[in-house]
C-alpha positions in Angstrom: 70.8 110.9 97.9 71.5 108.4 95.4 72.3 104.6 96.5 75.8 104.9 95.2 76.5 108.0 97.2 75.0 105.9 100.1 77.1 102.8 99.1 80.5 105.0 99.5 79.3 107.4 102.3 81.5 106.8 104.7 84.6 105.6 103.5 87.2 105.9 106.0 100.0 109.9 106.5 105.0 111.5 106.3 107.8 110.3 103.5 110.3 112.3 101.0 108.9 114.4 98.7 108.3 113.1 94.8 110.9 114.0 92.2 109.6 116.9 90.6 108.4 116.3 87.0 109.7 118.0 84.0 108.3 121.5 83.6 107.9 121.2 79.7 108.1 124.9 79.4 105.9 125.8 82.0 105.8 129.1 84.0 105.3 129.7 87.7 102.2 131.6 88.6 102.5 134.3 91.1 100.6 134.4 93.9 97.3 137.1 93.2 97.5 140.6 95.1 100.5 142.5 96.6 100.1 141.2 100.1 102.8 139.5 102.0 103.1 135.6 101.7 101.4 133.9 104.7 104.3 131.5 106.6 102.9 128.5 107.7 104.5 125.8 110.3 105.8 122.4 109.0 103.3 119.7 108.6 100.1 122.0 107.7 97.9 122.3 104.3 99.8 126.1 103.7 102.9 124.5 104.1 102.3 121.8 101.6 100.5 124.1 98.9 103.9 126.7 99.5 105.7 123.8 98.7 104.2 122.6 95.8 104.1 125.8 93.3 101.3 126.3 91.0 102.0 126.6 87.5 100.6 127.2 84.1 100.5 124.1 82.1 101.6 123.6 79.2 99.8 120.9 77.7 98.3 120.0 73.7 95.3 118.6 75.4 92.9 121.5 76.1 90.1 120.2 78.7 88.3 123.5 78.0 87.5 121.5 74.5 87.8 118.0 74.8 89.0 116.3 71.3 86.4 114.4 69.5 86.9 110.8 69.2 87.9 108.9 66.3 84.9 107.1 65.1 87.0 103.9 64.8 88.4 104.4 68.1 85.0 105.2 69.6 83.6 102.2 68.5 86.2 99.9 69.4 86.0 101.8 73.0 82.3 100.9 73.1 82.4 97.6 72.0 84.9 96.5 74.6 83.1 98.4 77.6 79.8 96.7 76.3 81.5 93.5 76.9 82.2 94.2 80.4 79.5 92.4 82.6 76.9 94.5 84.6 76.9 94.9 88.3 75.4 91.2 89.8 72.2 91.0 91.4 73.5 91.0 94.9 74.5 94.6 94.7 71.3 95.8 93.6 70.0 94.0 96.8 72.6 95.7 98.8 72.0 99.3 97.0 68.4 98.8 98.2 69.1 98.6 101.4 71.9 101.5 101.5 69.0 103.7 100.6 67.3 103.5 103.5 68.4 106.1 106.0 68.2 103.2 109.2 70.0 100.6 107.2 71.7 99.0 109.9 74.9 96.3 110.0 72.2 93.5 110.5 70.5 94.4 107.2 73.2 94.6 105.3 74.7 91.6 107.1 71.6 89.4 106.3 72.3 90.4 102.1 76.0 89.9 102.6 75.7 86.5 104.3 74.1 85.0 101.0 77.5 85.3 99.2 80.2 83.1 100.1 82.7 85.1 98.4 81.7 88.5 100.1 81.4 86.9 103.2 85.4 85.3 103.3 86.1 88.6 102.0 84.7 90.7 104.8 85.6 88.2 107.5 89.0 88.0 106.4 89.4 92.0 106.2 88.4 92.4 109.5 90.4 90.2 111.4 93.6 91.4 109.7 95.9 93.6 111.4 94.3 96.8 110.0 91.5 95.9 111.9 91.6 93.6 115.0 93.7 94.6 117.9 96.2 92.7 120.1 94.5 90.2 121.8 91.5 90.6 120.4 89.1 87.5 119.6 88.3 86.5 115.9 85.1 87.5 114.4 83.3 84.9 112.7 79.3 87.1 112.7 79.1 88.8 109.7 77.1 91.8 111.3 79.8 91.9 114.1 82.3 92.2 111.3 80.4 95.3 109.7 80.4 97.0 112.8 84.1 96.5 113.6 84.7 97.5 110.0 82.0 100.3 109.7 79.6 100.6 107.0 82.4 102.7 104.7 85.0 100.1 104.5 82.4 97.5 104.5 81.2 99.5 101.3 84.5 99.6 99.9 84.9 95.8 99.8 81.7 95.2 98.8 82.3 97.2 95.7 85.8 95.6 95.2 84.6 92.3 95.4 81.4 92.4 93.0 82.4 94.7 90.3 83.8 93.1 87.2 87.2 92.5 87.2 89.0 95.1 85.2 92.8 94.2 84.4 93.0 91.2 86.9 95.0 89.1 84.3 98.6 88.2 86.0 100.4 90.7 83.8 98.4 93.3 84.8 97.5 92.8 88.6 100.3 94.8 89.8 98.9 98.1 87.6 95.5 97.1 89.0 96.4 97.3 92.4 98.0 100.6 92.0 94.9 102.1 90.6 92.9 100.8 93.4 95.4 101.8 96.2 95.4 105.5 94.4 91.5 105.4 94.5 91.1 104.4 98.1 93.6 106.5 99.3 92.0 109.6 97.6 88.5 108.3 98.8 89.6 108.5 102.6 91.5 111.7 102.0 88.4 113.3 100.4 86.1 112.2 102.9 88.1 114.0 105.8 88.9 116.9 104.0 84.8 117.3 103.5 84.1 117.4 107.2 84.9 121.2 107.4 83.1 122.0 104.2 79.5 122.7 104.1 79.5 122.8 100.2 80.5 119.0 99.5 79.0 116.1 101.6 81.0 113.7 102.7 78.8 111.3 100.7 79.8 112.9 97.6 83.7 113.3 98.7 83.9 109.5 99.2 82.0 108.6 96.0 84.1 111.0 93.7 87.5 109.8 95.4 86.6 106.2 94.2 85.4 106.3 91.2 87.2 109.4 89.6 89.8 106.9 87.8 87.7 104.2 86.9 88.1 104.9 83.4 91.9 103.7 84.1 90.7 100.2 84.9 88.8 100.0 81.6 92.3 101.0 79.5 93.9 98.4 81.8 91.1 96.3 81.1 91.3 96.3 76.9 94.6 97.4 76.0 97.5 95.2 75.2 101.0 95.3 77.0 102.5 96.8 74.2 99.9 99.9 74.7 100.4 100.0 78.1 104.1 100.3 78.3 104.1 103.0 75.7 101.7 105.1 77.8 103.8 104.0 80.8 106.9 105.7 79.0 105.3 108.5 77.8 104.1 109.5 81.0 107.3 109.2 82.6 108.8 111.1 80.1 106.9 114.1 81.2 103.7 114.3 79.1 100.6 115.0 81.1 98.2 111.8 81.8 95.4 113.0 79.0 97.9 113.9 76.6 99.7 111.0 76.8 96.5 108.6 76.6 95.0 110.7 73.6 98.6 110.4 71.9 98.9 106.5 72.2 95.3 105.1 72.7 92.9 107.7 70.7 90.9 108.3 74.0 91.7 109.5 77.7 90.3 107.7 80.7 87.7 110.3 81.0 86.3 109.0 77.7 86.5 105.4 79.2 85.1 106.4 82.8 82.2 108.3 81.3 81.3 105.4 79.0 81.5 102.5 81.9 79.5 104.9 83.9 76.7 104.8 81.3 77.1 101.1 81.0 76.8 100.5 84.4 73.7 103.0 84.8 75.5 105.5 87.3 74.0 108.6 88.7 74.3 111.4 86.3 76.0 113.5 89.3 78.6 110.8 89.3 79.6 110.8 85.3 79.7 114.9 85.7 82.5 114.2 88.2 84.2 111.6 86.3 84.1 114.4 83.4 85.6 117.2 85.4 88.1 115.5 87.7 91.6 116.9 85.9 90.2 120.6 85.6 91.5 121.8 89.0 94.7 121.1 87.7 94.4 122.6 84.3 91.9 125.2 84.3 91.4 128.2 87.1 88.2 127.6 89.2 86.2 130.1 87.3 86.3 127.9 84.3 84.8 124.7 86.4 81.4 124.6 86.6 80.1 126.4 89.9 77.9 123.2 91.3 81.6 120.9 90.7 84.0 123.8 91.9 84.3 122.8 95.6 84.4 119.2 94.8 87.0 119.3 92.1 89.3 121.5 93.9 89.0 119.5 97.2 90.0 116.3 94.6 93.5 117.9 93.2 94.2 118.8 97.2 93.6 115.2 98.0 95.9 113.8 94.9 98.5 116.6 95.9 98.5 115.5 99.7 98.9 111.9 98.2 101.5 112.2 95.9 103.8 114.2 98.5 103.3 111.4 101.1 103.3 108.4 98.4 106.1 109.1 95.6 106.6 107.2 92.9 108.8 103.6 93.3 112.0 104.6 92.2 112.1 101.4 90.3 110.4 102.2 87.1 109.5 98.6 86.6 107.6 98.9 90.1 105.8 101.9 89.3 102.1 102.2 88.6 101.5 103.6 84.5 99.9 107.0 85.8 102.2 107.3 89.2 104.7 109.6 87.6 102.3 112.5 86.9 102.3 115.3 89.4 99.2 117.1 90.1 99.5 120.6 90.8 96.8 123.9 90.9 95.9 125.9 87.7 96.2 129.1 90.0 97.2 130.0 93.5 94.9 127.8 95.8 95.3 129.2 99.2 92.7 131.4 99.6 90.3 129.2 98.1 91.5 126.2 100.2 90.4 128.8 103.1 87.6 130.9 102.4 85.4 128.3 100.1 86.3 124.9 101.5 86.8 125.9 104.8 89.9 124.1 105.6 92.4 125.3 108.2 95.5 125.9 106.0 97.9 126.1 109.7 96.5 123.2 111.2 99.2 120.7 112.1 96.1 118.4 113.8 94.4 118.0 110.3 97.6 117.5 108.6 98.5 114.9 110.7 94.9 112.9 110.4 95.5 112.9 106.7 98.9 111.3 107.2 97.2 108.3 109.1 94.6 107.8 106.6 97.3 107.5 104.2 99.4 105.1 106.6 96.4 103.2 107.4 95.9 102.4 103.5 99.2 101.1 103.6 98.7 98.5 105.5 96.0 97.4 103.6 98.5 97.1 100.3 101.6 95.7 101.8 102.2 94.2 98.2 103.0 98.1 97.5 103.9 99.3 100.7 105.9 96.4 102.6 106.2 96.9 106.0 109.0 98.6 107.4 111.3 96.0 109.5 111.6 96.8 113.2 
């Protein structure tokens, strides 16, 4: 198992439905076969999929034949990405520890303690209301803090703290926070969805969720406010994410993510996940490489759950650039979810667990989801 899989291996929700996205002339795809549609109780995966009918996407961006980048655009993108710093030495030390099958909180704590910024971040999170119960003592010991957080959340904090800052300027901070919220939410949902599935490990599921949209941070980092505003308006107006990106930027966040993966020397399978992460929304499962089908279908399901439980902010100025885009499946997914992912479509318990993960994530982003009074 790769070091990065280890790092993200243990990352660990209702609200009104988001407004429907313009259909752009797309047609509903009827369920396959002639069997009577199954009726599902509310607050189950089956119920959610029935509320989000599959449609055949109408878009000029064909994922089966990705467009070649203009040489000038490609050169500019490469230059900007190569200016992004590599991961620091502390990261390499931590990855070495996490490669060990018997890695412990003490082992990890010994390295973390040598980095004052990382230490402060972990202790602050550990003692926050999201993790400390009422009346519990404040923790000032790194191994104990890691034990309270778990290696999953500690790994998440390590990545965010040590990764070179992308899009962190004051005028872009809100957009950056939206991307981090989205990535972490998809990561925890993916890990939970992977538990009953023998085909996708929880390690890879968490990893896919955290890194699938890393290219959006690259876009935020290198593009000016005028281009970002135009991109946001295009997506708010109904264009698909990839279509809007290619039209306004000349490349997509998939292109940017792949290049950053090469620059940071991410494992090959991580780069494959980044490359194919939009396929289930645009192509049937049969058009996705067989070794990626389960993971990509699960990733798309996590997006549908998240967008239902975390609808886009009604105020456009507070909305993330990519938040208006609504994921759907290119085909009816119920049988695939049930038979291939082994997920119970009629389980209210599973759905509630997914909801709780999202509610827990909201606590960590009070600037985006302020606590309700009372």
